[in-house]
C-alpha positions in Angstrom: 70.8 102.8 176.0 72.9 105.7 174.7 76.5 105.0 173.6 78.7 108.2 173.7 82.3 109.3 174.1 83.3 109.9 177.7 83.9 113.7 178.2 86.6 112.8 180.7 90.0 111.6 179.6 91.5 108.3 180.8 95.2 108.0 181.6 97.0 105.0 180.3 98.7 104.8 183.8 95.3 104.0 185.3 95.1 100.7 183.4 97.4 97.7 183.2 99.8 97.2 180.3 98.2 94.7 177.9 98.8 91.0 178.4 101.2 89.8 175.7 101.1 86.2 174.6 103.7 84.8 172.1 103.7 81.3 170.6 106.2 79.6 168.3 104.5 78.1 165.3 106.6 75.0 165.8 104.6 72.3 167.6 107.5 70.1 168.4 111.3 70.1 168.6 112.7 68.1 165.7 115.4 66.4 167.8 112.9 65.2 170.4 110.2 64.1 167.9 112.6 62.0 165.9 113.6 60.0 169.0 110.1 58.4 169.3 109.4 55.1 167.6 106.6 54.9 165.1 104.5 52.6 167.3 105.0 54.5 170.6 102.4 56.6 172.3 104.6 59.6 172.2 105.0 59.5 168.4 101.2 59.1 168.1 100.6 62.2 170.3 103.1 64.2 168.3 101.4 63.3 165.0 98.1 64.3 166.6 99.5 67.8 167.5 100.8 68.1 164.0 97.4 67.0 162.6 98.9 64.2 160.6 97.7 60.6 160.0 98.3 58.2 162.8 98.0 54.5 163.5 94.4 54.2 164.9 95.3 50.9 166.6 97.8 52.8 168.8 95.3 55.6 169.3 92.7 53.2 170.6 95.3 51.7 172.9 95.8 55.0 174.7 93.2 55.1 177.4 94.3 58.3 179.3 95.0 61.6 177.5 95.1 63.7 180.6 98.8 64.0 180.5 98.7 65.7 177.0 99.5 69.1 178.5 102.7 67.8 180.2 103.7 66.1 177.0 103.3 69.4 175.0 105.5 71.2 177.5 108.2 68.6 177.1 108.5 68.6 173.3 107.9 72.3 172.6 110.3 75.2 172.6 110.6 76.5 176.2 110.3 80.2 177.0 113.9 80.3 178.1 115.0 79.6 174.5 112.3 81.6 172.7 113.0 84.8 174.7 116.5 86.1 174.5 116.1 89.5 176.0 113.2 91.2 177.8 113.0 94.9 178.9 110.0 96.6 180.4 109.8 100.3 181.5 113.5 100.7 180.8 114.4 97.8 183.1 115.9 94.5 181.9 114.2 91.5 183.4 114.9 87.8 183.5 112.6 86.6 180.7 111.6 83.4 182.5 110.3 85.5 185.4 108.6 88.2 183.3 106.9 85.6 181.0 105.3 82.4 182.2 104.4 79.3 180.1 100.8 78.8 179.0 99.1 75.9 177.1 96.8 77.3 174.4 95.0 76.1 171.3 98.3 76.9 169.5 100.5 74.8 171.7 102.9 76.0 174.3 103.1 79.8 174.5 104.7 82.4 176.8 102.5 85.2 178.3 103.3 88.4 180.0 101.2 90.5 182.5 98.2 88.1 182.8 96.6 88.0 186.2 97.5 85.1 188.4 95.5 81.8 187.8 94.2 81.9 191.4 92.4 85.2 190.5 91.2 83.8 187.1 89.9 80.2 187.6 87.4 79.0 190.1 88.9 75.6 190.5 92.5 76.7 190.7 94.0 73.3 191.6 92.8 71.6 188.4 93.6 74.5 186.1 97.0 75.6 187.5 99.4 76.7 184.8 102.9 75.3 184.4 105.6 76.2 186.9 106.7 79.8 186.9 108.3 82.5 189.2 107.5 86.2 189.3 110.3 88.7 189.3 111.8 89.3 192.8 109.6 91.6 194.9 106.6 91.5 192.6 103.2 90.3 194.1 100.2 89.1 192.0 97.1 91.1 192.7 93.5 90.9 191.5 92.2 93.3 188.8 89.1 93.6 186.7 87.8 96.0 184.1 84.9 97.1 186.3 86.5 97.2 189.8 90.1 98.1 188.7 93.0 97.5 191.0 92.5 97.0 194.8 93.0 100.0 197.0 95.9 98.6 199.0 98.4 98.0 196.2 101.9 96.8 197.0 104.9 98.7 195.7 105.5 96.1 192.9 102.6 94.1 191.5 101.4 92.1 188.5 99.6 92.8 186.3 101.9 95.8 185.9 100.6 99.3 185.0 101.6 101.3 182.0 104.3 103.8 182.9 104.4 106.1 179.9 104.5 106.5 176.1 107.1 105.5 173.6 109.2 102.3 173.1 111.8 103.3 175.7 109.3 102.6 178.5 107.3 99.9 176.7 108.0 96.2 176.3 111.0 95.3 174.2 111.8 91.7 173.2 114.3 89.8 171.2 113.0 86.4 170.0 114.6 83.3 168.5 112.4 81.0 166.4 115.0 78.2 166.1 113.9 77.4 162.6 116.3 74.4 162.3 114.3 72.7 165.1 111.0 72.9 163.2 109.2 69.5 163.0 105.7 70.8 162.1 104.1 74.2 162.1 100.7 75.2 163.4 100.4 77.4 160.2 101.9 77.3 156.8 104.9 79.4 157.8 107.9 79.8 160.2 107.6 82.4 162.9 105.6 83.5 165.8 102.0 84.3 166.7 101.4 87.3 169.1 98.3 88.6 170.7 97.7 91.7 172.9 94.7 91.0 175.1 92.9 91.8 178.4 94.9 90.4 181.4 91.7 88.7 182.5 91.3 86.6 179.4 92.8 83.4 178.1 94.1 84.2 174.6 92.5 82.7 171.5 95.8 82.3 169.6 94.5 80.0 166.9 91.7 82.3 165.6 92.9 85.9 166.3 96.7 85.6 166.9 98.8 87.9 164.6 102.0 86.7 162.8 105.5 87.9 163.6 108.2 87.1 161.1 111.9 86.4 161.9 114.5 88.7 160.4 112.3 91.8 161.0 112.1 94.5 163.7 108.5 95.0 164.5 107.0 98.0 166.3 103.6 97.6 167.7 101.7 100.7 168.6 98.9 100.2 171.2 95.6 102.0 171.1 93.4 101.1 174.1 89.6 100.9 173.7 87.7 101.0 177.0 83.9 100.7 177.6 82.5 102.1 180.8 78.8 102.1 182.0 76.9 104.1 184.5 76.1 102.2 187.7 72.3 103.0 187.4 72.2 100.9 184.2 72.0 97.9 186.5 68.3 98.7 187.1 67.6 98.5 183.3 66.8 95.0 182.0 69.6 93.0 180.4 67.7 92.7 177.2 67.3 96.4 176.9 70.9 97.4 177.6 72.5 94.4 175.8 75.4 94.1 178.2 76.3 92.4 181.5 78.1 93.6 184.6 80.7 91.3 186.0 78.6 89.8 188.8 75.4 89.4 186.7 76.4 86.1 185.1 78.3 83.4 186.9 80.8 81.5 184.8 81.7 77.9 185.9 85.3 78.1 184.8 86.2 81.8 185.3 85.8 84.1 188.3 85.4 87.3 186.3 82.9 87.6 183.5 84.1 88.8 180.0 82.4 88.1 176.7 85.5 86.2 175.4 85.8 84.0 178.5 82.1 83.3 178.3 82.5 82.3 174.6 85.3 79.8 175.6 83.1 78.3 178.2 80.0 78.2 175.9 82.0 76.4 173.2 83.5 73.9 175.8 80.0 73.1 177.1 78.8 72.3 173.6 81.9 70.1 172.9 81.4 68.3 176.2 77.7 67.7 175.4 78.3 66.4 171.9 81.7 64.7 172.2 81.7 63.7 175.8 85.2 65.3 176.5 87.1 68.6 176.6 90.1 69.6 174.6 93.4 69.6 176.4 93.9 73.4 176.3 90.4 74.2 177.8 90.0 74.5 181.6 87.8 71.9 183.2 84.4 72.6 184.7 84.8 70.3 187.7 88.1 68.6 187.1 86.6 65.2 186.3 86.0 65.7 182.6 87.8 63.5 180.1 90.4 64.9 177.9 89.6 64.4 174.2 91.5 61.8 172.4 92.7 61.7 168.8 89.6 59.7 167.7 87.3 62.6 169.0 89.2 65.3 167.2 86.7 65.4 164.2 83.8 65.8 166.6 85.6 68.5 168.6 86.5 70.5 165.5 83.0 70.2 164.0 81.4 71.4 167.2 83.9 74.2 167.7 83.2 75.6 164.2 79.4 75.4 164.8 79.6 77.4 168.0 81.5 80.1 166.1 78.7 80.6 163.7 76.5 83.5 164.5 73.2 81.9 163.3 73.8 78.5 165.0 70.6 76.6 165.3 71.7 74.6 168.3 73.6 77.0 170.5 74.4 80.6 169.6 77.2 81.6 172.0 76.9 85.2 170.7 73.4 85.3 172.2 74.4 83.6 175.4 77.5 85.7 176.0 76.5 89.4 175.9 79.3 92.0 175.8 80.7 93.3 179.1 79.3 96.6 180.3 82.8 97.5 181.4 85.6 96.2 179.2 89.1 96.9 178.1 90.8 95.9 174.8 93.9 96.8 173.0 94.1 97.5 169.3 97.6 97.0 167.8 99.2 98.7 164.8 102.2 96.9 163.2 105.2 98.4 161.5 108.1 96.2 160.4 111.6 96.6 158.8 114.4 94.1 158.1 117.1 93.6 160.7 120.8 94.4 160.1 123.6 92.3 161.6 125.5 95.3 162.9 122.8 96.0 165.5 123.7 92.8 167.3 127.5 92.9 167.4 127.7 94.5 170.8 124.6 92.8 172.2 125.5 89.6 174.0 122.2 87.8 173.5 123.6 84.8 171.5 127.2 83.9 170.9 128.5 83.6 167.4 125.3 84.9 165.7 125.7 85.1 162.0 123.9 87.3 159.5 122.2 84.2 158.0 121.0 83.0 161.4 119.7 86.6 162.2 117.6 86.7 159.0 116.1 83.3 159.5 115.6 83.2 163.3 115.7 86.5 165.2 112.8 88.8 165.6 112.8 92.1 167.5 109.6 93.5 169.0 108.8 96.8 170.6 105.4 97.3 172.1 104.4 100.7 173.4 101.7 103.4 173.8 101.5 106.4 171.6 99.4 108.8 173.7 99.3 109.3 177.5 95.5 109.8 177.5 92.5 108.6 175.5 88.7 108.8 175.6 86.7 105.8 176.5 83.2 104.8 175.3 80.5 105.5 177.9 77.1 103.7 178.1 74.3 105.7 179.8 70.5 106.0 179.7 69.1 107.1 176.4 66.8 109.5 178.3 67.8 110.1 181.9 65.7 111.9 184.5 67.4 115.3 183.8 66.9 114.9 180.0 63.3 113.8 180.5 62.4 116.9 182.6 64.3 119.1 180.2 62.3 117.7 177.2 59.0 118.0 179.0 59.8 121.6 179.9 60.9 122.4 176.4 57.7 121.0 174.9 55.4 122.8 177.3 57.3 126.1 176.7 57.1 125.6 172.9 53.3 125.0 172.7 52.0 126.8 175.8 54.6 129.5 176.5 55.2 127.7 179.8 58.0 129.0 182.1 59.0 128.9 185.7 56.9 132.1 186.3 53.9 130.1 184.8 54.7 127.3 187.2 54.6 129.7 190.2 51.3 131.1 188.9 49.9 127.6 188.6 50.9 126.8 192.2 49.4 130.1 193.4 46.0 129.7 191.6 45.8 125.9 192.2 46.8 125.9 195.9 47.5 129.2 197.6 44.5 131.2 196.4 41.9 128.5 197.3 43.5 128.2 200.7 43.3 132.0 201.1 39.6 132.0 200.2 38.9 129.1 202.5 40.6 130.8 205.4 38.7 134.1 204.8 35.4 132.2 204.7 36.2 130.5 208.0 37.1 133.8 209.5 33.9 135.5 208.5 32.0 132.4 209.5 33.4 132.6 213.0 32.6 136.3 213.3 29.1 135.8 212.0 28.5 133.0 214.4 29.7 135.2 217.4 27.3 138.0 216.3 24.4 135.5 215.9 25.0 134.3 219.5 25.0 137.8 220.8 21.7 138.6 219.1 20.2 135.4 220.3 21.0 136.3 223.9 19.1 139.7 223.7 16.2 138.3 221.6 13.8 137.9 224.6 14.2 141.5 225.6 13.5 142.7 222.1 10.5 140.5 221.8 9.0 141.8 225.1 9.5 145.4 224.0 8.2 144.8 220.6 5.0 143.2 222.0 4.3 146.2 224.1 4.9 148.5 221.2 2.8 146.4 219.0 -0.1 146.6 221.4 0.2 150.4 221.5 0.3 150.6 217.8 -2.9 148.7 217.5 -4.6 151.5 219.6 -2.8 154.2 217.8 -5.2 156.2 215.6 -2.4 156.8 213.0 -1.8 153.1 212.4 -4.4 150.8 211.1 -4.5 147.0 211.4 -4.2 146.7 207.7 -1.0 148.8 207.7 0.6 146.5 210.3 -0.4 143.3 208.4 1.0 144.7 205.2 4.3 145.2 206.9 4.6 148.9 206.1 7.4 149.3 208.6 8.1 153.0 208.1 4.5 153.8 209.2 4.9 151.5 212.2 8.2 153.2 213.1 6.6 156.7 212.6 3.6 155.7 214.8 6.0 154.5 217.4 8.0 157.7 217.4 4.8 159.8 217.8 3.5 157.7 220.6 6.8 157.8 222.5 6.9 161.5 222.0 10.2 161.9 220.1 9.0 161.8 216.6 8.6 164.9 214.4 5.6 167.0 215.6 3.0 168.4 213.2 3.4 172.2 213.1 0.5 174.2 214.5 -0.6 177.6 213.0 0.5 180.8 214.9 -1.9 182.5 217.0 -1.7 185.8 218.9 0.0 185.5 222.3 2.2 182.6 221.2 5.9 183.0 221.5 8.1 182.6 218.5 10.2 179.5 218.7 12.6 178.9 215.8 
């Protein structure tokens, strides 16, 4: 398979704006966590999320961990408090409508422009996200990297398309980390994690999320990277092309195939096999799987790390999950600078905001495209039919002086000329056959005449029997002429009284 740069440009308005997922590193509100007693189930679950030591007696007493997702939603910072201001394409939106809550491996996060869960998960009822509302008038639609948007698009839809370049028509956000409410962090710092990803994919915040610091204005410039494949590559074996089209591998969790979704499913299957449960943030296969408890956390973490290894002896998810033949990713570039208090004096986002609070809690983010067009990566045959014929023609021309004129000559001498000779022979054969039939019809008459002539010749004194037997035809003919009286006469000498005859 040949990987090349697509000669045709791709407009950013043909693709959706990247899905943006933001998580507060704080795993629990301090005020809520401090209300729980040490021996309570809630306190134990909170310590589990913070990866702290817990009372194993209380852990063993908890028989059902299926409500862990709801518990995380209750003790985490809600999107309404994290997002103070949201603007997209120059229009200010209600942040709770533009972003929806999502449970990830980094806790409760807020995500923008992901496709609706009913278009993402096979068993939607058991994997539905938390409650959310789309902006008024916006309708969720299906989208994939291979098929694109449906033909009958409504006026307003999600995932939204890119509308232009520059931060004025990009996504602008003002975030509040609420550092005073920190109880425990998912990292060793205070701030946010952000990830720009394909709208089809669940974000892997723990492993590839990028940090956002409060007190800074961060500009994120987007560079899309798209992979497209020719349709006829479907007829090439998967091992040869090393990629999969979206309907060539059926995932149990997700409707659309992507390499990253396949990796999540592969890791989950290995955890389920080894530990007998699934982590709380992972979608279920059938809805009946058990949610992993605190006591299974060591097994889950060990198995998860093993599936991430490239040379895993038990199950190499990188071999099972080939790249997508059609894919779309977004590469961000970060630029940051400190905030100043004067920029928020006339912006009614938070009352009585101080310079100290601004430096410790507020983050401003602007996400935008730089260019209106870009070139995608295109997968095609290493040697197509056209290239194959061109190479053959070039080799023959190089070594044999072959050309299109030579090809015409080959056709003439190989097919046309033999046919012409064959037709000529058939024509002469027919004419010869007709002549033979004519001679055959008059043969009896010639035979009778020749028999009479032959008898006369035998009595002719000028023709001997030996001459006839030897086949001296000219003498036979001469004798015939003389006997019939029209042959050349022998001149007689002149005598007196004879008339002169010239």
